[in-house]
C-alpha positions as CSV (number, residue, x, y, z in Angstrom):
1,M,0.1,-27.5,19.6
2,S,3.7,-29.0,20.4
3,A,6.6,-27.0,19.4
4,N,10.3,-27.0,19.7
5,I,11.6,-23.8,21.5
6,L,15.1,-22.8,22.2
7,V,15.7,-20.2,25.2
8,V,19.1,-18.3,25.1
9,D,20.3,-16.2,28.1
10,D,23.5,-16.0,30.0
11,E,21.5,-16.2,33.3
12,Q,21.0,-19.8,34.3
13,T,18.1,-18.9,36.4
14,I,16.2,-17.2,33.5
15,R,17.1,-20.3,31.4
16,D,15.8,-22.8,34.1
17,S,12.6,-20.9,34.7
18,L,11.7,-20.5,31.2
19,Q,12.3,-24.1,30.2
20,M,10.4,-25.4,33.3
21,I,7.3,-23.3,32.4
22,L,7.5,-24.1,28.7
23,N,7.8,-27.8,29.5
24,E,4.9,-27.6,31.7
25,E,2.9,-26.2,28.7
26,G,3.8,-29.1,26.6
27,Y,6.8,-27.6,24.7
28,K,9.9,-29.4,24.0
29,T,12.6,-26.8,25.2
30,D,16.3,-26.7,25.0
31,T,18.5,-23.9,26.4
32,A,22.0,-22.2,25.6
33,S,24.0,-19.8,27.4
34,D,25.2,-17.5,24.6
35,G,24.9,-17.0,20.9
36,E,27.6,-19.3,19.8
37,E,26.2,-22.2,21.5
38,A,22.7,-21.4,20.4
39,L,23.9,-21.2,16.8
40,E,25.3,-24.7,17.1
41,K,22.0,-26.0,18.3
42,I,20.0,-24.0,15.6
43,T,22.2,-25.6,13.0
44,E,21.4,-29.1,14.4
45,N,17.9,-28.8,15.1
46,N,14.6,-27.2,13.6
47,Y,13.0,-24.6,16.2
48,D,9.8,-23.2,15.8
49,I,10.5,-20.5,18.2
50,I,13.9,-19.0,19.4
51,I,13.8,-16.7,22.7
52,S,17.1,-14.9,23.0
53,D,18.4,-12.1,25.4
54,I,20.1,-9.2,23.8
55,K,23.0,-8.8,26.2
56,M,25.2,-11.9,26.2
57,P,28.9,-12.9,26.0
58,K,30.5,-14.0,22.7
59,W,27.6,-13.1,20.3
60,D,24.8,-10.9,21.6
61,G,21.1,-11.4,20.7
62,M,21.1,-9.1,17.5
63,Q,24.3,-11.0,16.1
64,L,22.5,-14.3,16.7
65,L,19.2,-13.0,15.2
66,D,21.4,-12.2,11.8
67,K,22.9,-15.5,11.8
68,A,19.8,-17.5,12.8
69,T,17.7,-15.8,9.9
70,N,19.9,-17.2,7.4
71,I,20.3,-20.6,8.9
72,S,16.7,-21.1,10.0
73,P,14.4,-18.6,8.3
74,E,11.3,-20.4,9.5
75,S,12.0,-20.1,13.1
76,L,10.1,-17.3,14.9
77,F,12.7,-15.0,16.9
78,I,11.8,-13.2,20.2
79,I,13.9,-10.7,21.9
80,M,14.4,-10.2,25.6
81,T,16.0,-7.3,27.0
82,A,16.2,-5.4,30.4
83,Y,17.5,-2.6,28.5
84,A,14.3,-1.4,27.2
85,S,14.2,1.1,24.3
86,I,11.9,1.5,21.5
87,D,15.1,1.8,19.0
88,T,16.2,-1.5,20.1
89,A,12.8,-3.2,19.6
90,I,12.3,-1.4,16.2
91,D,15.9,-2.6,15.1
92,A,15.1,-6.1,16.1
93,L,11.8,-6.0,14.4
94,R,13.3,-4.8,11.1
95,K,16.0,-7.4,11.3
96,G,13.5,-10.3,11.5
97,A,12.5,-10.6,15.1
98,I,8.8,-11.1,15.5
99,D,8.3,-9.8,19.0
100,Y,10.3,-8.6,22.1
101,F,9.7,-8.8,25.9
102,I,11.2,-6.6,28.6
103,K,12.6,-8.1,31.7
104,P,11.4,-9.2,34.3
105,I,9.0,-11.3,31.8
106,E,5.5,-12.0,32.9
107,F,5.4,-15.9,32.3
108,D,1.4,-15.6,31.7
109,D,2.0,-12.9,29.1
110,L,4.8,-15.0,27.5
111,I,2.7,-18.3,27.3
112,I,-0.5,-16.4,25.7
113,K,2.1,-14.9,23.0
114,I,3.9,-18.1,22.3
115,K,0.4,-19.7,21.6
116,R,-0.7,-16.8,19.4
117,L,2.6,-16.9,17.5
118,L,2.4,-20.7,17.0
119,D,-1.4,-20.3,15.6
120,Y,0.0,-17.7,13.3
121,K,2.9,-20.0,12.0
122,K,0.4,-22.7,11.5
123,A,-2.1,-20.5,9.6
124,A,0.7,-19.1,7.6
125,A,1.9,-22.5,6.4
126,E,-1.5,-23.6,5.5
127,N,-2.2,-20.5,3.5
128,K,1.0,-20.1,1.4
129,T,-0.9,-18.2,-1.3
130,L,-1.2,-15.2,1.1
131,R,2.2,-13.8,-0.1
132,Q,1.3,-14.2,-3.8
133,R,-2.0,-12.3,-3.2
134,I,-0.4,-9.4,-1.4
135,S,2.6,-8.9,-3.4
136,A,1.1,-9.8,-6.9
137,P,2.1,-6.8,-9.0
138,V,-1.1,-6.7,-11.2
139,G,-4.9,-7.2,-11.4
140,F,-8.1,-5.8,-10.0
141,E,-7.4,-7.4,-6.6
142,N,-4.7,-4.8,-6.0
143,I,-7.2,-2.1,-6.2
144,I,-9.3,-2.0,-2.9
145,G,-12.8,-0.7,-2.8
146,K,-16.3,-1.6,-2.9
147,S,-17.8,1.8,-2.7
148,E,-19.9,3.2,-5.5
149,P,-17.1,5.5,-7.0
150,M,-14.8,2.5,-7.2
151,Q,-17.3,0.2,-8.6
152,R,-17.6,2.8,-11.5
153,V,-13.7,2.8,-11.9
154,F,-13.7,-1.0,-12.1
155,N,-16.4,-1.0,-14.8
156,L,-14.5,1.5,-16.9
157,I,-11.3,-0.7,-16.6
158,K,-13.1,-3.7,-17.7
159,Q,-14.6,-1.9,-20.7
160,V,-11.6,-0.4,-21.8
161,A,-8.7,-3.0,-21.0
162,P,-9.5,-5.2,-24.1
163,T,-9.2,-2.3,-26.5
164,N,-6.2,-0.7,-27.7
165,S,-7.6,2.8,-27.0
166,N,-5.6,5.5,-25.3
167,V,-6.7,6.2,-21.6
168,L,-6.3,9.4,-19.5
169,I,-6.4,8.7,-15.8
170,I,-7.1,11.9,-13.7
171,G,-6.8,11.8,-9.9
172,K,-5.1,13.5,-7.0
173,S,-1.6,12.2,-5.3
174,G,-2.1,8.9,-3.7
175,T,-5.3,7.8,-5.4
176,G,-3.7,4.8,-7.3
177,K,-3.3,6.0,-10.9
178,E,-0.5,3.6,-11.8
179,L,-2.2,0.9,-10.1
180,V,-5.2,1.4,-12.4
181,A,-2.9,1.8,-15.4
182,K,-1.4,-1.8,-14.5
183,A,-4.9,-3.2,-14.2
184,I,-5.7,-1.9,-17.7
185,H,-2.5,-3.4,-19.1
186,Y,-2.5,-6.8,-17.4
187,N,-6.2,-7.3,-18.4
188,S,-5.5,-6.6,-22.0
189,K,-4.1,-8.5,-24.9
190,R,-0.7,-7.0,-24.3
191,K,-0.4,-8.4,-20.8
192,D,2.5,-10.7,-21.9
193,E,4.4,-7.6,-23.2
194,I,6.0,-4.8,-21.3
195,F,4.4,-2.3,-19.0
196,L,6.6,0.7,-19.0
197,P,6.1,3.8,-16.8
198,I,7.8,7.4,-17.1
199,N,7.2,10.2,-14.7
200,C,7.2,13.1,-17.2
201,G,7.7,15.7,-14.5
202,A,10.7,13.8,-13.0
203,I,13.0,14.3,-16.1
204,S,14.6,17.6,-17.1
205,E,13.3,19.2,-20.3
206,N,16.5,18.7,-22.3
207,L,16.6,14.9,-21.7
208,I,13.0,13.9,-21.9
209,E,12.9,13.8,-25.8
210,S,15.9,11.4,-25.7
211,E,14.3,9.5,-23.1
212,L,11.0,9.1,-25.1
213,F,12.4,8.7,-28.5
214,G,16.1,7.6,-28.2
215,H,19.0,9.4,-29.8
216,K,21.7,8.6,-32.4
217,K,25.5,8.7,-31.5
218,G,26.8,12.2,-31.7
219,A,23.3,13.8,-31.6
220,F,24.5,16.1,-28.7
221,T,27.4,16.2,-26.2
222,G,27.6,13.0,-24.2
223,A,25.6,11.1,-26.8
224,T,28.5,8.5,-27.3
225,E,26.4,5.7,-28.6
226,D,23.0,5.0,-29.9
227,K,20.1,4.8,-27.3
228,D,16.4,3.3,-27.8
229,G,13.9,5.4,-26.1
230,L,11.0,4.2,-24.2
231,F,8.6,4.1,-27.5
232,K,11.0,1.7,-28.9
233,V,11.6,-0.5,-25.7
234,A,7.7,-0.6,-25.0
235,D,7.0,-1.8,-28.6
236,G,4.1,-4.2,-28.4
237,G,3.3,-3.2,-24.8
238,T,2.1,-0.3,-22.9
239,L,3.8,3.2,-22.2
240,F,2.4,4.9,-18.9
241,L,3.2,8.6,-19.1
242,D,2.6,9.9,-15.5
243,E,2.2,13.5,-14.8
244,I,1.5,14.2,-18.5
245,A,0.4,17.8,-17.7
246,D,4.2,18.6,-17.1
247,L,5.3,17.5,-20.4
248,P,7.0,20.5,-22.2
249,L,4.9,22.2,-24.9
250,A,7.7,21.7,-27.6
251,L,7.5,17.9,-26.9
252,Q,3.8,17.7,-27.0
253,V,4.0,18.2,-30.8
254,K,6.4,15.4,-31.1
255,L,4.3,13.0,-28.8
256,L,1.2,13.9,-30.8
257,R,2.8,12.8,-34.2
258,A,4.0,9.6,-32.7
259,I,0.7,8.7,-31.4
260,E,-1.0,9.6,-34.5
261,D,1.6,8.2,-37.2
262,K,2.9,5.4,-34.9
263,K,6.3,6.5,-36.0
264,F,8.8,8.7,-34.2
265,M,12.2,10.1,-35.0
266,P,15.0,9.7,-32.6
267,V,17.1,12.7,-31.7
268,G,19.8,13.3,-34.3
269,G,18.2,10.5,-36.7
270,T,17.2,10.7,-40.2
271,V,15.0,7.6,-40.5
272,P,11.6,7.4,-38.7
273,V,11.1,4.3,-36.4
274,S,7.7,2.5,-36.3
275,T,6.0,1.7,-32.9
276,N,3.3,0.1,-31.7
277,V,2.5,1.1,-28.2
278,R,-0.7,1.7,-26.1
279,I,-0.6,5.0,-24.3
280,I,-2.0,5.4,-20.9
281,A,-1.4,8.9,-19.5
282,A,-2.2,10.2,-15.9
283,T,-2.2,13.7,-14.2
284,N,-3.2,15.2,-10.9
285,Q,-3.9,18.5,-12.4
286,D,-6.9,20.2,-14.3
287,I,-5.4,19.2,-17.6
288,Y,-8.7,20.5,-19.5
289,E,-8.1,23.9,-17.7
290,K,-4.6,23.9,-19.0
291,T,-5.6,23.5,-22.6
292,K,-7.8,26.8,-22.2
293,N,-4.7,28.7,-21.0
294,G,-2.4,27.3,-23.8
295,E,-0.3,25.3,-21.4
296,F,-1.3,22.1,-22.9
297,R,-2.3,21.5,-26.8
298,E,-5.8,20.8,-27.0
299,D,-5.3,18.1,-30.0
300,L,-3.0,16.1,-27.7
301,Y,-5.5,16.3,-25.0
302,Y,-8.3,14.8,-27.0
303,R,-5.9,12.1,-28.5
304,L,-4.9,11.0,-25.2
305,N,-8.4,11.2,-23.7
306,V,-10.3,8.6,-25.8
307,V,-11.4,7.3,-22.4
308,E,-11.2,9.2,-19.3
309,I,-11.0,7.5,-15.8
310,R,-11.4,9.8,-12.9
311,L,-10.3,8.5,-9.6
312,P,-12.0,9.5,-6.2
313,S,-10.1,10.8,-3.4
314,L,-10.1,8.7,-0.4
315,N,-12.2,11.3,1.4
316,E,-14.9,10.5,-1.4
317,R,-15.0,6.9,-0.6
318,R,-14.6,6.6,3.1
319,E,-16.5,3.4,3.2
320,D,-13.5,1.8,1.7
321,I,-11.1,2.9,4.5
322,P,-11.8,-0.4,6.7
323,L,-11.1,-2.6,3.9
324,L,-7.9,-0.7,3.1
325,V,-6.8,-0.8,6.5
326,N,-7.1,-4.5,6.9
327,H,-5.4,-5.1,3.5
328,F,-2.3,-2.9,4.6
329,I,-2.3,-4.6,8.1
330,E,-2.2,-7.9,6.3
331,K,0.7,-6.7,3.9
332,Y,2.9,-5.2,6.8
333,C,2.3,-7.9,9.2
334,F,3.3,-10.4,6.7
335,E,6.3,-8.5,5.6
336,M,7.5,-7.9,9.3
337,G,6.6,-11.6,10.4
338,K,4.3,-10.4,13.0
339,P,0.9,-12.1,13.8
340,L,-2.1,-10.5,12.1
341,L,-3.3,-7.4,14.1
342,Q,-6.8,-6.0,14.8
343,V,-7.7,-2.6,14.9
344,G,-9.5,-0.9,18.0
345,N,-12.8,0.9,17.4
346,D,-11.4,4.4,18.6
347,T,-8.5,3.8,16.3
348,M,-11.0,3.2,13.4
349,R,-13.1,6.1,14.1
350,I,-9.9,8.3,13.9
351,L,-9.1,6.9,10.6
352,L,-12.6,7.4,9.4
353,E,-12.9,11.0,10.4
354,H,-9.4,12.1,9.3
355,N,-9.1,14.4,6.3
356,W,-6.8,12.4,4.0
357,R,-4.9,14.8,1.9
358,G,-2.3,12.3,1.0
359,G,-4.9,9.8,-0.1
360,V,-4.3,6.0,0.2
361,R,-0.6,6.5,0.3
362,E,-0.9,8.4,3.3
363,L,-3.1,5.8,4.8
364,E,-0.7,3.1,3.9
365,N,2.2,5.1,5.5
366,I,0.1,5.4,8.6
367,I,-0.7,1.7,8.9
368,E,3.0,0.7,8.2
369,R,4.0,2.7,11.0
370,A,1.2,1.4,13.4
371,V,2.1,-2.1,12.8
372,I,5.9,-1.4,13.8
373,F,4.8,0.5,17.1
374,A,1.8,-2.0,18.1
375,A,3.1,-3.7,21.2
376,G,0.1,-6.1,21.7
377,N,-2.4,-7.9,19.3
378,M,-4.3,-4.8,18.5
379,I,-3.6,-1.3,16.9
380,T,-4.7,1.4,19.1
381,K,-4.8,5.2,18.7
382,N,-1.3,5.3,20.6
383,D,0.2,3.5,17.8
384,L,-0.8,6.2,15.3
385,A,1.1,9.3,14.3
386,D,0.7,12.5,16.6
387,Y,-1.3,14.5,14.3
388,L,-3.9,12.0,13.9
389,R,-4.1,11.2,17.8
390,D,-4.6,15.1,18.3
391,E,-7.7,15.4,16.1
392,S,-10.9,15.1,17.8
393,T,-13.3,12.4,16.7
394,P,-17.0,12.0,17.3
395,E,-18.5,9.3,19.4
396,F,-19.6,6.4,17.2
397,P,-21.1,2.9,18.1
398,E,-18.6,0.3,19.2
399,A,-19.2,-2.1,16.4
400,L,-17.3,-1.2,13.1
401,K,-20.3,-1.6,10.7
402,D,-22.5,0.6,13.0
403,A,-19.6,3.3,13.2
404,V,-19.2,3.3,9.3
405,K,-23.1,3.9,9.1
406,A,-22.9,6.5,11.9
407,F,-20.3,8.4,10.2
408,E,-21.9,8.4,6.8
409,R,-25.3,9.6,8.4
410,D,-23.4,12.4,10.1
411,H,-21.6,13.3,6.9
412,I,-24.7,13.3,4.8
413,I,-26.6,15.5,7.1
414,K,-23.8,18.1,7.5
415,T,-23.3,18.2,3.8
416,I,-27.3,18.6,3.1
417,K,-27.2,21.5,5.7
418,K,-24.0,23.1,3.9
419,Y,-25.9,23.2,0.7
420,N,-29.2,24.5,2.1
421,Y,-30.9,21.2,1.6
422,D,-30.3,21.0,-2.0
423,K,-30.0,17.3,-2.7
424,E,-28.9,17.6,-6.3
425,K,-25.9,19.8,-5.0
426,T,-25.4,17.5,-2.0
427,A,-25.2,14.2,-4.3
428,G,-22.7,16.2,-6.2
429,A,-20.6,17.0,-3.4
430,L,-20.6,13.6,-2.2
431,N,-19.8,12.4,-5.7
432,I,-22.6,10.0,-5.8
433,G,-25.7,10.1,-7.9
434,L,-29.1,11.6,-6.7
435,S,-30.8,8.2,-6.5
436,S,-27.9,6.8,-4.7
437,L,-28.5,9.7,-2.2
438,Y,-31.9,9.2,-1.6
439,R,-31.3,5.4,-1.1
440,K,-28.6,6.1,1.4
441,M,-30.9,8.5,3.2
442,E,-33.6,5.8,3.5
443,D,-31.1,3.2,4.7
444,L,-29.6,5.6,7.2
445,G,-32.9,6.7,8.5
446,I,-32.5,10.3,7.3
447,P,-36.0,11.6,6.2
448,T,-36.3,12.6,2.7
449,K,-39.6,14.3,2.4
450,S,-39.4,16.2,5.6
451,W,-36.0,17.7,4.4
452,D,-37.6,19.0,1.3
453,E,-40.1,20.9,3.3
454,D,-37.6,22.5,5.5
């Protein structure tokens, strides 16, 4: 495709060489000897790509990048430098550059990269809904997963969302409890009202009652005016009580009364206030066990737990990892203005094998980091954090679909052996039904009858 390109460098030989090469490829190419001259041309012309040196008189490449981003945000900015450092490259990418080259420049690499960037620019222009889909704050599309455990979660959300029933979401950190709460709210009749989250464990015990129920002027030292609590602010909408298990016992009684009576008393108040909120609570703890120990009120537990949704950990739904990886790559490539990256098979094997103690949140952080450090058009294992690269991984087939199947087969066999060939216990450990285990064994070529006889 034809394109307008601006080359900015204080060395004339580099400007002339790049202009000649790019013109031969069919691109219309202008040049500038410093940042100030370049900015004048950027103001007067629309450039698809700006290629700029870092070290220049007057304005350097980083200053030009800052100014050009404001004047021509649609232009793709490439940095050239003979003073290569990863810090400079990352700083440029964070400020809006889409890529960088280290001098001396390999012209063939430059041409390939420019063609790829222009293809990306065209695709992005034709698909403006990409940003909306990635950044949309609500809906099922933001909860990624095709595994059987996640399908059960989706079905529960669809069934409970249209009701006004309270919901208790249980899951480890990083499993997406707030995403599920939002999906319930925005697929309910309250979707046009407020969704208000509060972390019960992040507010001090002497302040949380005031945060929830509000207070009257003079109720305590520092209460210089009336304040509405979250129960009032969320009236008509949904109140998401995250880390509910950390709520102090004294306040649990008042919360129970507010839920049952649909009324509450502000701190220092004398007149109860009516409220119409839906409660969605969440915890990463064994809250039922806490009721046995007297650490959480049993009556409040059952009032909150009208419908319980248990979220599987990422380790329990490894087949969703490729979907999540691609989703986060798409998200961060778009945010950083980089072309969509691919994932090498060795890299995906590492991600499939890793013990994800931090869940989906850990995976997202890993992919964000990898997108920053990826030098080519593919994320390799060298772009991953050190602790991931150091882990040993089994040899799987090259094709991604076959690699996932090979991992599943290996994992199921190891689990069956661990539970002494007891398939009911194995199914429980894998968090799937017994019939699903038999079906997977047949699909993966694991003999079912012979295992029973061993």
